[in-house]
A tleap script that builds the chain and sets N, CA, C and O, in Angstrom:
source leaprc.protein.ff14SB
mol = sequence {
  NMET SER LEU LYS GLU LYS VAL ARG SER ALA
  LEU TYR GLU VAL ILE ASP PRO GLU LEU GLY
  ILE ASN ILE VAL ASP LEU GLY LEU VAL TYR
  ASP VAL GLU ILE GLU GLU SER HIE VAL THR
  ILE THR MET THR LEU THR THR PRO GLY CYS
  PRO MET HIE ASP SER ILE THR ALA GLY VAL
  GLU HIE ARG ILE GLN GLN ILE GLU ASP VAL
  GLN LYS VAL THR VAL HIE LEU VAL TRP GLU
  PRO ALA TRP THR PRO LEU ASN MET SER ASP
  GLN ALA LYS GLN MET LEU GLY PHE CGLY
}
set mol.1.N position { 25.653 12.974 -67.908 }
set mol.1.CA position { 25.975 14.311 -67.443 }
set mol.1.C position { 25.955 14.310 -65.909 }
set mol.1.O position { 25.004 13.819 -65.301 }
set mol.2.N position { 26.992 14.854 -65.294 }
set mol.2.CA position { 27.064 14.899 -63.838 }
set mol.2.C position { 26.063 15.905 -63.288 }
set mol.2.O position { 25.553 16.754 -64.019 }
set mol.3.N position { 25.794 15.801 -62.008 }
set mol.3.CA position { 24.867 16.741 -61.371 }
set mol.3.C position { 25.395 18.164 -61.490 }
set mol.3.O position { 24.623 19.093 -61.728 }
set mol.4.N position { 26.692 18.341 -61.328 }
set mol.4.CA position { 27.273 19.684 -61.444 }
set mol.4.C position { 27.076 20.237 -62.850 }
set mol.4.O position { 26.776 21.420 -63.011 }
set mol.5.N position { 27.238 19.407 -63.859 }
set mol.5.CA position { 27.016 19.847 -65.243 }
set mol.5.C position { 25.549 20.202 -65.470 }
set mol.5.O position { 25.243 21.172 -66.163 }
set mol.6.N position { 24.648 19.419 -64.889 }
set mol.6.CA position { 23.215 19.716 -65.010 }
set mol.6.C position { 22.881 21.062 -64.366 }
set mol.6.O position { 22.110 21.849 -64.915 }
set mol.7.N position { 23.468 21.314 -63.204 }
set mol.7.CA position { 23.225 22.581 -62.509 }
set mol.7.C position { 23.767 23.741 -63.334 }
set mol.7.O position { 23.074 24.737 -63.542 }
set mol.8.N position { 24.995 23.615 -63.800 }
set mol.8.CA position { 25.586 24.696 -64.602 }
set mol.8.C position { 24.752 24.968 -65.862 }
set mol.8.O position { 24.537 26.122 -66.231 }
set mol.9.N position { 24.294 23.912 -66.507 }
set mol.9.CA position { 23.462 24.066 -67.702 }
set mol.9.C position { 22.144 24.769 -67.368 }
set mol.9.O position { 21.695 25.640 -68.113 }
set mol.10.N position { 21.529 24.387 -66.250 }
set mol.10.CA position { 20.253 24.978 -65.855 }
set mol.10.C position { 20.393 26.467 -65.536 }
set mol.10.O position { 19.449 27.232 -65.734 }
set mol.11.N position { 21.551 26.879 -65.050 }
set mol.11.CA position { 21.744 28.289 -64.712 }
set mol.11.C position { 21.670 29.189 -65.945 }
set mol.11.O position { 21.371 30.378 -65.828 }
set mol.12.N position { 21.939 28.632 -67.115 }
set mol.12.CA position { 21.802 29.410 -68.352 }
set mol.12.C position { 20.347 29.776 -68.629 }
set mol.12.O position { 20.076 30.668 -69.433 }
set mol.13.N position { 19.419 29.101 -67.978 }
set mol.13.CA position { 17.997 29.363 -68.172 }
set mol.13.C position { 17.465 30.442 -67.235 }
set mol.13.O position { 16.316 30.866 -67.366 }
set mol.14.N position { 18.284 30.885 -66.297 }
set mol.14.CA position { 17.870 31.950 -65.374 }
set mol.14.C position { 18.271 33.281 -66.000 }
set mol.14.O position { 19.452 33.575 -66.186 }
set mol.15.N position { 17.261 34.070 -66.316 }
set mol.15.CA position { 17.461 35.316 -67.053 }
set mol.15.C position { 17.345 36.515 -66.128 }
set mol.15.O position { 16.423 36.590 -65.316 }
set mol.16.N position { 18.277 37.453 -66.248 }
set mol.16.CA position { 18.158 38.724 -65.536 }
set mol.16.C position { 16.994 39.466 -66.175 }
set mol.16.O position { 17.065 39.795 -67.359 }
set mol.17.N position { 15.915 39.745 -65.427 }
set mol.17.CA position { 14.722 40.343 -66.029 }
set mol.17.C position { 14.924 41.748 -66.578 }
set mol.17.O position { 14.195 42.162 -67.480 }
set mol.18.N position { 15.878 42.479 -66.066 }
set mol.18.CA position { 16.127 43.831 -66.574 }
set mol.18.C position { 16.939 43.824 -67.856 }
set mol.18.O position { 16.703 44.636 -68.751 }
set mol.19.N position { 17.898 42.908 -67.948 }
set mol.19.CA position { 18.805 42.902 -69.098 }
set mol.19.C position { 18.430 41.879 -70.162 }
set mol.19.O position { 18.856 41.993 -71.311 }
set mol.20.N position { 17.632 40.877 -69.785 }
set mol.20.CA position { 17.216 39.862 -70.749 }
set mol.20.C position { 18.324 38.904 -71.157 }
set mol.20.O position { 18.270 38.306 -72.232 }
set mol.21.N position { 19.329 38.759 -70.301 }
set mol.21.CA position { 20.471 37.891 -70.574 }
set mol.21.C position { 20.620 36.937 -69.391 }
set mol.21.O position { 20.359 37.312 -68.248 }
set mol.22.N position { 21.038 35.708 -69.667 }
set mol.22.CA position { 21.172 34.737 -68.579 }
set mol.22.C position { 22.299 35.126 -67.627 }
set mol.22.O position { 23.240 35.830 -67.994 }
set mol.23.N position { 22.169 34.643 -66.393 }
set mol.23.CA position { 23.105 35.047 -65.342 }
set mol.23.C position { 24.513 34.486 -65.527 }
set mol.23.O position { 25.473 35.035 -64.988 }
set mol.24.N position { 24.643 33.402 -66.282 }
set mol.24.CA position { 25.974 32.854 -66.541 }
set mol.24.C position { 26.727 33.758 -67.515 }
set mol.24.O position { 27.873 34.131 -67.261 }
set mol.25.N position { 26.084 34.110 -68.627 }
set mol.25.CA position { 26.747 34.987 -69.599 }
set mol.25.C position { 27.002 36.382 -69.026 }
set mol.25.O position { 27.923 37.076 -69.458 }
set mol.26.N position { 26.187 36.787 -68.058 }
set mol.26.CA position { 26.436 38.074 -67.401 }
set mol.26.C position { 27.630 38.001 -66.450 }
set mol.26.O position { 28.127 39.033 -66.000 }
set mol.27.N position { 28.087 36.802 -66.148 }
set mol.27.CA position { 29.227 36.645 -65.261 }
set mol.27.C position { 28.859 36.768 -63.793 }
set mol.27.O position { 29.704 37.112 -62.967 }
set mol.28.N position { 27.604 36.490 -63.462 }
set mol.28.CA position { 27.152 36.618 -62.081 }
set mol.28.C position { 27.429 35.375 -61.240 }
set mol.28.O position { 27.475 35.455 -60.013 }
set mol.29.N position { 27.613 34.231 -61.889 }
set mol.29.CA position { 27.826 32.981 -61.161 }
set mol.29.C position { 29.321 32.769 -60.961 }
set mol.29.O position { 30.081 32.687 -61.926 }
set mol.30.N position { 29.735 32.683 -59.697 }
set mol.30.CA position { 31.137 32.501 -59.378 }
set mol.30.C position { 31.495 31.043 -59.111 }
set mol.30.O position { 32.595 30.606 -59.451 }
set mol.31.N position { 30.574 30.278 -58.501 }
set mol.31.CA position { 30.917 28.908 -58.148 }
set mol.31.C position { 29.658 28.070 -57.951 }
set mol.31.O position { 28.599 28.580 -57.583 }
set mol.32.N position { 29.800 26.781 -58.204 }
set mol.32.CA position { 28.746 25.796 -57.930 }
set mol.32.C position { 29.388 24.692 -57.106 }
set mol.32.O position { 30.348 24.056 -57.542 }
set mol.33.N position { 28.855 24.471 -55.924 }
set mol.33.CA position { 29.361 23.400 -55.051 }
set mol.33.C position { 28.230 22.419 -54.797 }
set mol.33.O position { 27.075 22.810 -54.631 }
set mol.34.N position { 28.575 21.145 -54.769 }
set mol.34.CA position { 27.570 20.116 -54.532 }
set mol.34.C position { 28.085 19.171 -53.458 }
set mol.34.O position { 29.184 18.627 -53.566 }
set mol.35.N position { 27.281 18.985 -52.426 }
set mol.35.CA position { 27.545 17.998 -51.385 }
set mol.35.C position { 26.325 17.100 -51.339 }
set mol.35.O position { 25.264 17.490 -50.852 }
set mol.36.N position { 26.491 15.895 -51.852 }
set mol.36.CA position { 25.392 14.938 -51.981 }
set mol.36.C position { 24.271 15.579 -52.792 }
set mol.36.O position { 24.437 15.788 -53.994 }
set mol.37.N position { 23.134 15.898 -52.170 }
set mol.37.CA position { 22.017 16.477 -52.922 }
set mol.37.C position { 21.802 17.948 -52.596 }
set mol.37.O position { 20.764 18.514 -52.940 }
set mol.38.N position { 22.784 18.579 -51.927 }
set mol.38.CA position { 22.703 19.992 -51.562 }
set mol.38.C position { 23.585 20.801 -52.511 }
set mol.38.O position { 24.795 20.588 -52.592 }
set mol.39.N position { 22.957 21.731 -53.223 }
set mol.39.CA position { 23.663 22.577 -54.189 }
set mol.39.C position { 23.801 23.978 -53.604 }
set mol.39.O position { 22.822 24.568 -53.147 }
set mol.40.N position { 25.016 24.500 -53.622 }
set mol.40.CA position { 25.260 25.872 -53.196 }
set mol.40.C position { 25.786 26.654 -54.395 }
set mol.40.O position { 26.796 26.290 -54.997 }
set mol.41.N position { 25.094 27.716 -54.724 }
set mol.41.CA position { 25.491 28.601 -55.819 }
set mol.41.C position { 26.071 29.862 -55.192 }
set mol.41.O position { 25.387 30.544 -54.429 }
set mol.42.N position { 27.318 30.176 -55.505 }
set mol.42.CA position { 27.921 31.435 -55.070 }
set mol.42.C position { 27.863 32.373 -56.258 }
set mol.42.O position { 28.375 32.076 -57.337 }
set mol.43.N position { 27.234 33.499 -56.038 }
set mol.43.CA position { 27.024 34.435 -57.145 }
set mol.43.C position { 26.976 35.862 -56.618 }
set mol.43.O position { 26.987 36.108 -55.412 }
set mol.44.N position { 26.925 36.775 -57.548 }
set mol.44.CA position { 26.807 38.185 -57.223 }
set mol.44.C position { 25.697 38.780 -58.075 }
set mol.44.O position { 25.038 38.073 -58.837 }
set mol.45.N position { 25.502 40.055 -57.944 }
set mol.45.CA position { 24.584 40.800 -58.798 }
set mol.45.C position { 25.361 41.977 -59.373 }
set mol.45.O position { 26.469 42.271 -58.926 }
set mol.46.N position { 24.787 42.641 -60.351 }
set mol.46.CA position { 25.525 43.733 -60.988 }
set mol.46.C position { 25.797 44.879 -60.019 }
set mol.46.O position { 26.807 45.571 -60.149 }
set mol.47.N position { 24.900 45.088 -59.043 }
set mol.47.CA position { 25.105 46.098 -58.004 }
set mol.47.C position { 24.505 45.589 -56.701 }
set mol.47.O position { 23.537 44.829 -56.730 }
set mol.48.N position { 25.059 45.991 -55.554 }
set mol.48.CA position { 24.487 45.559 -54.282 }
set mol.48.C position { 23.023 45.962 -54.101 }
set mol.48.O position { 22.273 45.254 -53.430 }
set mol.49.N position { 22.611 47.069 -54.680 }
set mol.49.CA position { 21.232 47.529 -54.544 }
set mol.49.C position { 20.335 47.085 -55.682 }
set mol.49.O position { 19.289 47.689 -55.917 }
set mol.50.N position { 20.726 46.042 -56.388 }
set mol.50.CA position { 19.980 45.572 -57.553 }
set mol.50.C position { 18.513 45.341 -57.190 }
set mol.50.O position { 18.222 44.557 -56.285 }
set mol.51.N position { 17.576 46.015 -57.884 }
set mol.51.CA position { 16.162 45.853 -57.568 }
set mol.51.C position { 15.615 44.461 -57.911 }
set mol.51.O position { 14.526 44.099 -57.465 }
set mol.52.N position { 16.356 43.688 -58.691 }
set mol.52.CA position { 15.905 42.354 -59.090 }
set mol.52.C position { 16.487 41.259 -58.199 }
set mol.52.O position { 16.406 40.075 -58.527 }
set mol.53.N position { 17.070 41.656 -57.080 }
set mol.53.CA position { 17.715 40.721 -56.150 }
set mol.53.C position { 16.831 39.509 -55.863 }
set mol.53.O position { 17.242 38.375 -56.106 }
set mol.54.N position { 15.638 39.733 -55.355 }
set mol.54.CA position { 14.753 38.623 -54.982 }
set mol.54.C position { 14.320 37.802 -56.184 }
set mol.54.O position { 14.235 36.576 -56.105 }
set mol.55.N position { 14.051 38.463 -57.279 }
set mol.55.CA position { 13.607 37.767 -58.484 }
set mol.55.C position { 14.696 36.828 -59.018 }
set mol.55.O position { 14.413 35.688 -59.383 }
set mol.56.N position { 15.916 37.306 -59.058 }
set mol.56.CA position { 17.013 36.496 -59.597 }
set mol.56.C position { 17.340 35.332 -58.674 }
set mol.56.O position { 17.472 34.200 -59.139 }
set mol.57.N position { 17.473 35.587 -57.381 }
set mol.57.CA position { 17.816 34.495 -56.463 }
set mol.57.C position { 16.683 33.469 -56.391 }
set mol.57.O position { 16.941 32.268 -56.312 }
set mol.58.N position { 15.444 33.928 -56.418 }
set mol.58.CA position { 14.312 32.986 -56.424 }
set mol.58.C position { 14.303 32.175 -57.712 }
set mol.58.O position { 13.970 30.990 -57.698 }
set mol.59.N position { 14.666 32.805 -58.824 }
set mol.59.CA position { 14.739 32.100 -60.098 }
set mol.59.C position { 15.799 31.017 -60.084 }
set mol.59.O position { 15.589 29.931 -60.624 }
set mol.60.N position { 16.940 31.305 -59.469 }
set mol.60.CA position { 18.011 30.310 -59.349 }
set mol.60.C position { 17.523 29.140 -58.502 }
set mol.60.O position { 17.657 27.982 -58.897 }
set mol.61.N position { 16.963 29.444 -57.347 }
set mol.61.CA position { 16.481 28.387 -56.457 }
set mol.61.C position { 15.432 27.522 -57.145 }
set mol.61.O position { 15.499 26.294 -57.095 }
set mol.62.N position { 14.466 28.166 -57.785 }
set mol.62.CA position { 13.380 27.437 -58.447 }
set mol.62.C position { 13.919 26.526 -59.552 }
set mol.62.O position { 13.545 25.356 -59.628 }
set mol.63.N position { 14.784 27.053 -60.395 }
set mol.63.CA position { 15.284 26.259 -61.531 }
set mol.63.C position { 16.133 25.085 -61.067 }
set mol.63.O position { 16.013 23.986 -61.610 }
set mol.64.N position { 16.982 25.296 -60.080 }
set mol.64.CA position { 17.850 24.219 -59.619 }
set mol.64.C position { 17.048 23.153 -58.865 }
set mol.64.O position { 17.375 21.969 -58.942 }
set mol.65.N position { 16.014 23.557 -58.146 }
set mol.65.CA position { 15.152 22.587 -57.451 }
set mol.65.C position { 14.476 21.628 -58.423 }
set mol.65.O position { 14.094 20.527 -58.027 }
set mol.66.N position { 14.322 22.013 -59.666 }
set mol.66.CA position { 13.671 21.173 -60.669 }
set mol.66.C position { 14.553 20.015 -61.146 }
set mol.66.O position { 14.069 19.102 -61.815 }
set mol.67.N position { 15.826 20.049 -60.810 }
set mol.67.CA position { 16.749 19.008 -61.259 }
set mol.67.C position { 16.605 17.786 -60.354 }
set mol.67.O position { 16.623 17.887 -59.127 }
set mol.68.N position { 16.464 16.645 -60.993 }
set mol.68.CA position { 16.386 15.398 -60.240 }
set mol.68.C position { 17.641 15.228 -59.403 }
set mol.68.O position { 18.733 15.585 -59.844 }
set mol.69.N position { 17.500 14.696 -58.218 }
set mol.69.CA position { 18.579 14.450 -57.267 }
set mol.69.C position { 18.970 15.677 -56.451 }
set mol.69.O position { 19.831 15.564 -55.579 }
set mol.70.N position { 18.376 16.840 -56.695 }
set mol.70.CA position { 18.654 18.019 -55.877 }
set mol.70.C position { 17.587 18.102 -54.792 }
set mol.70.O position { 16.390 18.161 -55.076 }
set mol.71.N position { 18.045 18.106 -53.546 }
set mol.71.CA position { 17.123 18.190 -52.416 }
set mol.71.C position { 17.091 19.587 -51.800 }
set mol.71.O position { 16.064 20.020 -51.280 }
set mol.72.N position { 18.229 20.290 -51.864 }
set mol.72.CA position { 18.316 21.600 -51.227 }
set mol.72.C position { 19.178 22.517 -52.077 }
set mol.72.O position { 20.185 22.097 -52.646 }
set mol.73.N position { 18.765 23.779 -52.153 }
set mol.73.CA position { 19.523 24.783 -52.902 }
set mol.73.C position { 19.780 25.975 -51.982 }
set mol.73.O position { 18.866 26.482 -51.333 }
set mol.74.N position { 21.023 26.405 -51.940 }
set mol.74.CA position { 21.389 27.603 -51.196 }
set mol.74.C position { 22.043 28.566 -52.181 }
set mol.74.O position { 22.978 28.203 -52.895 }
set mol.75.N position { 21.539 29.796 -52.208 }
set mol.75.CA position { 22.164 30.837 -53.028 }
set mol.75.C position { 22.933 31.745 -52.082 }
set mol.75.O position { 22.361 32.390 -51.203 }
set mol.76.N position { 24.234 31.778 -52.283 }
set mol.76.CA position { 25.125 32.582 -51.443 }
set mol.76.C position { 25.544 33.808 -52.257 }
set mol.76.O position { 26.344 33.702 -53.186 }
set mol.77.N position { 24.990 34.979 -51.896 }
set mol.77.CA position { 25.343 36.212 -52.594 }
set mol.77.C position { 26.591 36.819 -51.977 }
set mol.77.O position { 26.693 36.952 -50.757 }
set mol.78.N position { 27.534 37.182 -52.825 }
set mol.78.CA position { 28.773 37.818 -52.376 }
set mol.78.C position { 28.977 39.114 -53.155 }
set mol.78.O position { 28.467 39.287 -54.262 }
set mol.79.N position { 29.725 40.002 -52.554 }
set mol.79.CA position { 30.002 41.282 -53.226 }
set mol.79.C position { 31.490 41.445 -53.524 }
set mol.79.O position { 31.902 42.448 -54.108 }
set mol.80.N position { 32.285 40.475 -53.129 }
set mol.80.CA position { 33.714 40.461 -53.428 }
set mol.80.C position { 34.025 39.141 -54.108 }
set mol.80.O position { 33.697 38.097 -53.542 }
set mol.81.N position { 34.616 39.119 -55.244 }
set mol.81.CA position { 34.993 40.304 -56.004 }
set mol.81.C position { 33.759 40.983 -56.594 }
set mol.81.O position { 32.768 40.335 -56.930 }
set mol.82.N position { 33.850 42.269 -56.705 }
set mol.82.CA position { 32.746 43.040 -57.265 }
set mol.82.C position { 32.567 42.696 -58.744 }
set mol.82.O position { 33.542 42.449 -59.455 }
set mol.83.N position { 31.329 42.682 -59.194 }
set mol.83.CA position { 31.033 42.412 -60.590 }
set mol.83.C position { 31.461 43.601 -61.439 }
set mol.83.O position { 31.311 44.755 -61.037 }
set mol.84.N position { 31.996 43.303 -62.619 }
set mol.84.CA position { 32.289 44.334 -63.616 }
set mol.84.C position { 31.859 43.795 -64.979 }
set mol.84.O position { 31.692 42.585 -65.136 }
set mol.85.N position { 31.678 44.665 -65.958 }
set mol.85.CA position { 31.336 44.188 -67.301 }
set mol.85.C position { 32.374 43.225 -67.880 }
set mol.85.O position { 32.064 42.479 -68.809 }
set mol.86.N position { 33.585 43.228 -67.355 }
set mol.86.CA position { 34.618 42.299 -67.821 }
set mol.86.C position { 34.254 40.850 -67.519 }
set mol.86.O position { 34.782 39.936 -68.152 }
set mol.87.N position { 33.354 40.631 -66.557 }
set mol.87.CA position { 32.919 39.277 -66.197 }
set mol.87.C position { 32.033 38.651 -67.270 }
set mol.87.O position { 31.883 37.430 -67.306 }
set mol.88.N position { 31.455 39.452 -68.127 }
set mol.88.CA position { 30.482 38.963 -69.103 }
set mol.88.C position { 31.143 38.168 -70.228 }
set mol.88.O position { 32.308 38.376 -70.566 }
set mol.89.N position { 30.360 37.255 -70.794 }
set mol.89.CA position { 30.819 36.535 -71.976 }
set mol.89.C position { 30.871 37.512 -73.145 }
set mol.89.O position { 30.268 38.584 -73.093 }
set mol.90.N position { 31.584 37.144 -74.187 }
set mol.90.CA position { 31.655 38.005 -75.375 }
set mol.90.C position { 30.261 38.244 -75.960 }
set mol.90.O position { 29.964 39.346 -76.420 }
set mol.91.N position { 29.420 37.231 -75.943 }
set mol.91.CA position { 28.067 37.370 -76.480 }
set mol.91.C position { 27.272 38.409 -75.665 }
set mol.91.O position { 26.596 39.261 -76.242 }
set mol.92.N position { 27.352 38.337 -74.360 }
set mol.92.CA position { 26.638 39.289 -73.520 }
set mol.92.C position { 27.167 40.709 -73.734 }
set mol.92.O position { 26.396 41.668 -73.771 }
set mol.93.N position { 28.481 40.833 -73.875 }
set mol.93.CA position { 29.071 42.157 -74.128 }
set mol.93.C position { 28.535 42.741 -75.424 }
set mol.93.O position { 28.211 43.928 -75.478 }
set mol.94.N position { 28.436 41.928 -76.468 }
set mol.94.CA position { 27.907 42.396 -77.740 }
set mol.94.C position { 26.444 42.803 -77.611 }
set mol.94.O position { 26.033 43.833 -78.146 }
set mol.95.N position { 25.662 41.996 -76.902 }
set mol.95.CA position { 24.236 42.306 -76.740 }
set mol.95.C position { 24.015 43.619 -75.997 }
set mol.95.O position { 23.035 44.322 -76.243 }
set mol.96.N position { 24.931 43.946 -75.086 }
set mol.96.CA position { 24.789 45.162 -74.289 }
set mol.96.C position { 25.639 46.326 -74.816 }
set mol.96.O position { 25.711 47.385 -74.192 }
set mol.97.N position { 26.276 46.118 -75.961 }
set mol.97.CA position { 27.025 47.189 -76.591 }
set mol.97.C position { 28.407 47.444 -75.999 }
set mol.97.O position { 28.952 48.539 -76.141 }
set mol.98.N position { 28.983 46.429 -75.330 }
set mol.98.CA position { 30.322 46.580 -74.768 }
set mol.98.C position { 31.406 46.067 -75.715 }
set mol.98.O position { 32.593 46.279 -75.466 }
set mol.99.N position { 31.015 45.402 -76.787 }
set mol.99.CA position { 32.051 44.828 -77.635 }
set mol.99.C position { 31.676 44.934 -79.006 }
set mol.99.O position { 32.423 44.505 -79.886 }
savepdb mol mol.pdb
quit
């Protein structure tokens, strides 16, 4: 498994504490970039004023740091494109009553 695959897999373990769903199925992760041992995660939150901002970004950093060969993690929060429920996986939509 490549480092990028390991990172993507690990992101499924980061749970939004308010919704109880992982950040990948919520559609919050936009991109994963890797340069040698530096991982940059580009992601968003459901709202710019999300009260779980620090908890979620710290959870991403902590989980990715646990992967062998990762030396540095940067979480880049973006607000464009804005998150919508359409970003969610079908499973997440069902869990939250959107589908």
